N, C-alpha and C positions, 0 to 999 in steps of 0.2 A: 378225571384230571383235577376235579375240584378239591379233593382231599389233599393231593400233592401240592397244589397251589396254596392252600391254607397252611399246610405244614411249613412251607417255605416263607410264609409271612404275609400273604395277601389276605386281607380281611374277607370273610365270607360274604359280607354285605356288598363288597365291591366286585367280587368275582364275576357275577352274571352280567354286570354292565360293561365289562372290559372286553376288548377284542383279543383275538389270539396273540397278535403282535404285542399288544400292551401287556398281556400276561407274561409273555416271554421276556420282555424288557424288564418288567418288575422283578421277575424271578432272577434274572441275571444281576440286577442291581442289588437285590437282597443277598445273593450269594457273595458278591464282592464285599458288601458291608460285613458279613459274617467272617469272611477270610481276613479282612483288615482288623476286625476285633480280635481274632485269634492271634494274629501276628503281634498286635499291640500287647495282648496279655502275655505272650511268650517273652517279649522284650522286658516287660515289667518283672516277670518271674526271674528272668536271667539277672536283672539288676538286683533283685532281692537276694538271690543266691550269692552274688558278688559281695553284697553288704554283710551277709551272714558269715562268709568266709573271712572277711577282714575282721569282723567283730570277734570271731573265735580264735583266729591264728595271730593276728597282728592288730589289736585294738588301738594301739597308739598311732598307727598310720591309717586309721579308718578315714576314707574320703568323706567329704561333706555330702549331704543328701543331694545337693544340686549337681554334683559330679555323677552320682549314680542314676539320678533321675533328671535329665536335662530340662524336662518340661517345667520343673520347679523354678529353674533359673529364668526361663522365659516369663513365667508368671510374675516373678519379682521385678523384672525389668518393666513390665506393664504397670505394676503397682507403684514403682518408683518414678514413673514419668511425671513431669510437671504438667499442670493443666494446659500450659501454653504449648507444650510438645504435642499433647493430644489434639489440640485444636488445629495444629499444622498438618494433620493427616488429610489425605485427599477427601474432598467433599463427596457426598453421595451423588451419584450420577444416574438419574432416572432414565435418561436416554439410552444408556448402555443396557440397563435392565430391560427396557422396552424392546431393544433390538434383539436381545436374547429370547425374549418371549415371542416376538414375531417369527424368529427362525424356528422355534419349537412349534408354533402354530402351523407354519408351512410344512413342517415334517409330518404333523398329524394329518393335514389335508392330503399330502401325498399318499400316506398310508390308506386313508379312507377312499381316495380316488382309485387306488390299485385294487380295492375290494370290489369295486363296481364292475 
């Protein structure tokens, strides 16, 4: 199973220190990441095709890049924000992160306890 785990993205140095449950969770997470990347690439390819069709058939009505790739519009909005608007964002909440970390630790303890 080591070879399959390495093929799916688990480093060989980490494999032997992981439990079976941890390996399965990591494999599942890596699979979802790859699926998301494939979907993202498909959407970008589709937008590229739309742009090419406009450029070839109707160049005068070619939409702006922000319409074909909405992520560009979001980046411009962040770049155009005034420093005051950026400072009005929610402050970092360490308590929230700590609560998430504690919940994750409880989950690991439950898994380790079930092994015994």
